[in-house]
C-alpha positions as CSV (number, residue, x, y, z in Angstrom):
1,M,-26.4,23.7,65.2
2,E,-29.2,21.9,66.5
3,R,-30.0,18.1,65.6
4,R,-33.8,19.3,64.4
5,T,-32.1,22.2,62.4
6,F,-29.6,20.0,60.8
7,L,-32.3,17.3,60.1
8,R,-34.4,19.9,58.2
9,N,-31.4,21.3,56.1
10,C,-30.8,17.8,55.3
11,I,-34.1,16.9,54.2
12,L,-34.8,20.2,52.2
13,T,-31.2,19.8,50.4
14,A,-32.2,16.2,49.4
15,G,-35.5,17.2,48.0
16,S,-33.8,19.9,46.0
17,V,-31.7,17.6,44.5
18,L,-34.6,15.1,44.1
19,I,-37.0,17.7,42.4
20,G,-33.9,19.2,40.2
21,G,-33.1,15.8,39.2
22,S,-36.6,15.1,38.0
23,A,-37.0,18.5,36.1
24,I,-33.9,17.4,34.4
25,F,-34.8,14.0,33.6
26,R,-38.3,15.7,32.4
27,F,-36.3,18.0,30.2
28,L,-33.9,15.3,28.8
29,K,-37.0,13.1,28.0
30,V,-38.9,15.8,26.3
31,S,-36.0,16.8,24.5
32,K,-35.6,13.4,23.2
33,Q,-39.0,13.2,22.0
34,K,-38.6,16.2,20.2
35,E,-35.5,15.0,18.2
36,E,-35.8,14.3,14.6
37,P,-35.2,10.8,13.3
38,L,-32.2,10.4,11.1
39,S,-32.7,11.1,7.5
40,T,-32.2,8.5,4.9
41,T,-28.8,7.9,4.0
42,I,-29.5,5.6,0.9
43,E,-32.2,6.8,-1.5
44,T,-33.6,5.2,-4.7
45,I,-34.0,8.5,-6.9
46,C,-35.3,7.0,-9.9
47,Q,-35.8,3.7,-11.9
48,G,-35.2,3.3,-15.9
49,N,-34.2,1.4,-18.5
50,G,-30.6,2.6,-18.8
51,K,-27.5,2.1,-16.8
52,N,-27.5,1.3,-12.9
53,V,-25.9,4.2,-11.2
54,L,-24.5,4.5,-8.2
55,V,-23.8,7.9,-6.7
56,L,-21.9,8.6,-3.5
57,M,-22.0,12.1,-2.4
58,S,-19.6,12.2,0.5
59,A,-19.9,15.6,1.7
60,G,-21.0,16.0,5.5
61,T,-23.4,19.1,4.6
62,R,-26.5,18.3,2.8
63,K,-28.2,20.7,0.2
64,G,-24.3,22.1,0.2
65,N,-22.5,23.0,-2.7
66,T,-21.5,19.5,-3.6
67,D,-25.2,18.0,-2.8
68,R,-26.4,20.5,-5.3
69,L,-23.9,19.8,-7.9
70,T,-24.6,16.2,-7.5
71,D,-28.4,16.4,-7.8
72,A,-27.9,18.4,-10.9
73,Y,-25.9,15.5,-12.3
74,I,-28.5,13.0,-11.3
75,R,-31.4,15.4,-12.6
76,G,-29.7,14.9,-16.3
77,L,-29.2,11.0,-15.4
78,S,-33.1,10.7,-14.4
79,E,-34.0,12.5,-17.2
80,K,-31.7,10.2,-19.8
81,G,-33.7,7.2,-18.1
82,H,-30.9,5.8,-16.0
83,S,-31.2,3.9,-12.6
84,V,-30.2,6.2,-9.7
85,T,-29.0,5.0,-6.1
86,K,-27.8,8.0,-4.2
87,V,-26.0,7.7,-1.0
88,Y,-25.3,10.3,1.4
89,L,-21.8,8.9,2.6
90,G,-21.2,11.9,4.7
91,S,-24.0,10.8,7.2
92,M,-22.9,7.4,7.5
93,H,-20.9,5.3,10.1
94,M,-17.8,4.1,8.1
95,A,-14.3,3.1,9.1
96,G,-11.0,2.7,7.1
97,C,-9.7,-0.3,6.2
98,R,-7.6,-2.1,9.1
99,G,-5.6,-4.3,6.9
100,C,-6.1,-7.3,8.8
101,G,-6.7,-9.3,5.7
102,A,-9.1,-11.6,7.2
103,C,-11.4,-10.9,4.3
104,Q,-9.0,-12.4,1.8
105,H,-9.5,-15.8,4.0
106,N,-13.4,-16.0,4.8
107,G,-14.8,-15.7,1.5
108,N,-14.5,-12.2,0.8
109,R,-16.4,-10.5,3.9
110,C,-15.0,-7.7,5.3
111,V,-15.0,-8.4,9.6
112,V,-15.5,-4.6,10.2
113,Q,-19.7,-4.4,10.6
114,D,-20.4,-0.9,9.8
115,D,-22.6,1.1,7.4
116,M,-20.3,-0.3,4.5
117,Q,-21.8,-3.3,4.7
118,L,-24.5,-1.8,3.3
119,L,-22.7,-0.7,0.3
120,Y,-21.1,-3.7,-0.9
121,P,-24.4,-5.3,-2.5
122,L,-25.0,-1.6,-4.4
123,F,-21.7,-1.2,-5.6
124,V,-21.3,-5.0,-7.1
125,A,-24.7,-4.3,-8.7
126,C,-23.8,-1.3,-10.2
127,D,-22.9,-0.4,-13.6
128,M,-21.6,3.1,-13.0
129,L,-20.0,4.5,-10.0
130,V,-20.2,8.3,-9.2
131,M,-17.6,9.8,-6.7
132,A,-18.9,13.2,-5.5
133,S,-16.8,15.4,-3.0
134,P,-15.6,18.6,-1.9
135,L,-12.0,19.4,-1.8
136,Y,-10.7,18.7,1.7
137,F,-7.0,19.4,1.8
138,W,-6.1,19.2,-1.8
139,T,-7.9,15.6,-2.4
140,I,-11.0,13.7,-1.8
141,T,-12.7,13.5,1.6
142,A,-12.0,10.7,4.2
143,K,-15.6,9.4,4.1
144,L,-15.0,8.5,0.4
145,K,-11.4,7.7,0.9
146,S,-12.7,4.9,3.3
147,F,-15.2,3.5,0.8
148,I,-12.4,2.9,-1.6
149,E,-10.2,1.1,0.9
150,R,-12.5,-0.9,2.0
151,L,-13.4,-2.5,-1.6
152,Y,-10.2,-4.5,-0.9
153,A,-12.2,-6.9,0.9
154,I,-14.3,-8.0,-2.5
155,S,-11.2,-8.0,-4.5
156,V,-9.9,-11.4,-5.7
157,E,-6.3,-11.8,-6.4
158,D,-6.0,-7.9,-6.2
159,K,-8.6,-7.8,-9.0
160,Y,-11.7,-5.8,-8.7
161,P,-15.3,-5.5,-10.2
162,E,-15.1,-3.5,-13.3
163,K,-17.2,-0.2,-13.1
164,E,-17.4,2.9,-15.0
165,T,-16.6,6.0,-13.2
166,V,-17.3,9.9,-12.7
167,L,-15.9,12.1,-10.5
168,L,-17.7,15.5,-9.6
169,M,-15.9,17.9,-6.8
170,T,-16.2,21.1,-5.4
171,A,-13.5,23.5,-4.1
172,G,-13.1,27.4,-2.9
173,D,-10.1,27.8,-5.1
174,N,-10.3,28.1,-8.8
175,N,-6.3,28.0,-9.6
176,K,-4.7,25.8,-12.2
177,H,-3.4,22.8,-9.9
178,T,-6.4,23.0,-7.4
179,F,-7.8,19.7,-7.9
180,D,-4.5,18.1,-9.4
181,Q,-4.1,15.6,-6.2
182,A,-8.0,14.5,-6.1
183,L,-7.5,14.1,-9.8
184,N,-4.5,11.8,-10.1
185,Y,-6.0,9.7,-7.4
186,F,-9.4,9.0,-9.3
187,H,-7.4,8.4,-12.5
188,I,-5.7,5.8,-10.4
189,I,-8.9,4.2,-8.6
190,S,-10.5,4.3,-12.1
191,G,-7.6,2.1,-13.5
192,V,-8.0,-0.5,-10.5
193,L,-11.7,-0.4,-11.9
194,G,-11.2,-1.4,-15.2
195,G,-10.1,1.9,-16.5
196,K,-13.7,2.9,-17.6
197,E,-13.6,6.7,-17.1
198,I,-16.8,8.5,-18.2
199,G,-15.8,11.9,-17.1
200,T,-14.7,14.7,-14.6
201,Y,-16.6,17.8,-13.4
202,L,-14.6,19.8,-11.3
203,A,-16.5,23.2,-9.8
204,G,-14.0,25.8,-8.6
205,G,-15.0,28.8,-7.1
206,C,-17.5,27.8,-4.9
207,T,-18.3,29.9,-1.5
208,G,-17.5,27.7,1.5
209,C,-18.6,27.3,4.9
210,E,-15.9,30.3,5.7
211,N,-18.7,32.8,4.8
212,I,-22.3,33.1,5.8
213,S,-23.8,31.1,3.1
214,R,-22.6,28.6,0.5
215,Q,-22.9,29.2,-3.1
216,I,-22.1,27.7,-6.5
217,A,-22.3,29.3,-9.4
218,P,-25.4,28.5,-12.0
219,E,-23.4,27.5,-15.0
220,H,-21.7,24.9,-12.9
221,L,-25.1,23.3,-12.0
222,E,-26.1,23.6,-15.8
223,K,-23.1,22.0,-16.9
224,A,-23.5,19.1,-14.7
225,Y,-26.9,18.7,-15.6
226,K,-25.9,18.3,-19.4
227,M,-23.3,16.1,-18.3
228,G,-25.8,13.6,-16.7
229,L,-28.1,14.1,-19.5
230,D,-25.6,13.3,-22.3
231,L,-24.6,10.0,-20.6
């Protein structure tokens, strides 16, 4: 190959790479500009004269079955005059407890710096904790479990702030023992937090992600709403 031809081919190749790289850069830049901002993970739903209620919706899918069940319950709470803060736990970055024990020697401050730091003051201030979760492998979600584990940081001599507790759950199954494991765990956690269980609502027979659309029976939503209204 002649030297002139070789140089021309090298220049054309380099130019193609540069043009292609520039096009890719422009595409990525435009795509980045079009990205939607992250949705709010903590929302103040209402302010009332009743109880201060912290609701942890731990499903990763918004507007799914668990979220709809949770919103039905919140609607009842709101109409009754309670203050409600809703947390989309499934959208937060939160690790489980490391078991390092540092919190017990540095003034009950967790050394893991993630979104759990936003939830400690909300938990301390609330009168009632509502845990909402789909059934994953016969128990609550990993995110909700992580939240519970990380409460160890604010324990004093293995004692925890006392809170009223509520459990809301959804599942595809609707058998007699579908929720047994999750329910037993909830009883344990409620006992640790003072044994003030307000109630549970377990919505079985929901259509999950395996189908075209998620579905929860309207009677579940109505009963959850009335449960919130009766508080």
